[in-house]
C-alpha angles and dihedrals in degrees: 000000000000126000095266093053094043095047093047090048090050104039109024109119092000124127112245124185109205117190117198090026093151093058129090100266092032092056092052089048091048092055092045092051090046092053089049090057100251124155101235130197113187127206118189148107122284113285108273096232141023091242094048116141088245092059093041093056093042094248094181088065092053101055147008098268122209112190109205143113120276086223090065094094097178093052095044094048091049092050091051091047094049096044097045094204126206090206135021122198109189111202100143109120149123093261106181126096096203093047088052089064089054096044109021098155091049090049092052091046095051099039101040106027092035088058092047089051091055090050091048088057090050090049089062095050115105097196135071113282135173111213121197113187117194115219124154147259087252094073091093124093094252116211091169095230093138094248112135112242120237127200095264095055121114117279121229144132135211098195124048094252094054092043091049092054092046086051089052089053090054090050091049092051092047093053090044092053098038104039110007103037109172090223088062098042094129089062101047101018095209125129115196122195132175116205121201123204136129150175093050119174131194145125120306101030108140100167122138118246096019115123102232096045089046090051093048093049090051093047092048093050095041090244132140115262111242112217116200103183109019098173097044111121120216136175094247116194139163113260091244091063099067092033089058087051092051092049091046089050090054091051092050091048089059091051097045110006098175095050095048097045088107147091122277139180126229118190145120124285108286091243090058098068115124133194120247090250091054090052091051092050092049092048091051090049092050093045091051100235143020141109139228142206128203113236110234102204123129093189095074119123114264116271124175114266098201131027131163132172130214107223097181093114093054091047096049103036102032100025085231118153133172111261099192132047121220094266092053090047091053092046092051091047097050091046089056092053091046096049112024116096135172087264099050105023094105093053095038093051091044089051092054089052091049092048091049092052089055095054 
């Protein structure tokens, strides 16, 4: 059974609550769930720009959209109670490392308490529900030795963003042990997973201080790309890679909810990691022109220089494997920015999902 068949069999006609549905990753997930036939209710802030991916694909036509703050516990819990979801995918977050230095308390509030609020809503549900909470590859205490981190490794976080997501993981595990213990699944009927991925790229990302959106803005304005950390190594992957893992995780949680109430990594093969400078060069080549300069500024906030994920668990337990290497991911991403318009973004994005499912 391929992804398209499996996801339709799992999600068609099912109620899916999707937090953060107006964001970059959330919008891709919304469209994928829509094409699989799910009944989606979104809960998120207003899209952050007129040309957001959500607006370009006509997101309001794909779901019942609730615009509110994940920190509004009373509202969120009431939405969950009224909707009675079969699945929850929790994307809503403050997702940017550099912004977390500017607004640390806000970042902790959104990422930790927002997650607790979702789980409080789940605690009040009296029906089976599979909950997939999206954290990040940056939840690990990163000593930058080059060793790929596995799910049992120590959690940590130098910057506020990473620490907030590690904190969210601790909250998830506490709720899992205290209220949704896998050994007592038949009593509570909730399966709680945390999924760890990061450095995703893909069409429609407009965020500040992310390498691909920064490159596209520079290309569009005929400006030079400014590169902050040229030698930093990241597990780059196209957005559809982790999303396929999240959807697959949901399907497995239905089949064996106690076993898959766990944490799991989704990333590229370790050998596929590229430096930031290599990504910039590949993007320029695919775009057809452009230039870049390395920013020489020692006063920048700390960002990890090296990060790798061990995906053995996803490969063995989910039979999930990356379908694209970093070069293919960059090519797909740049092609989206070159070809997608307000008129065709829905169909073009849907086509990239369809093509991915056939790989």
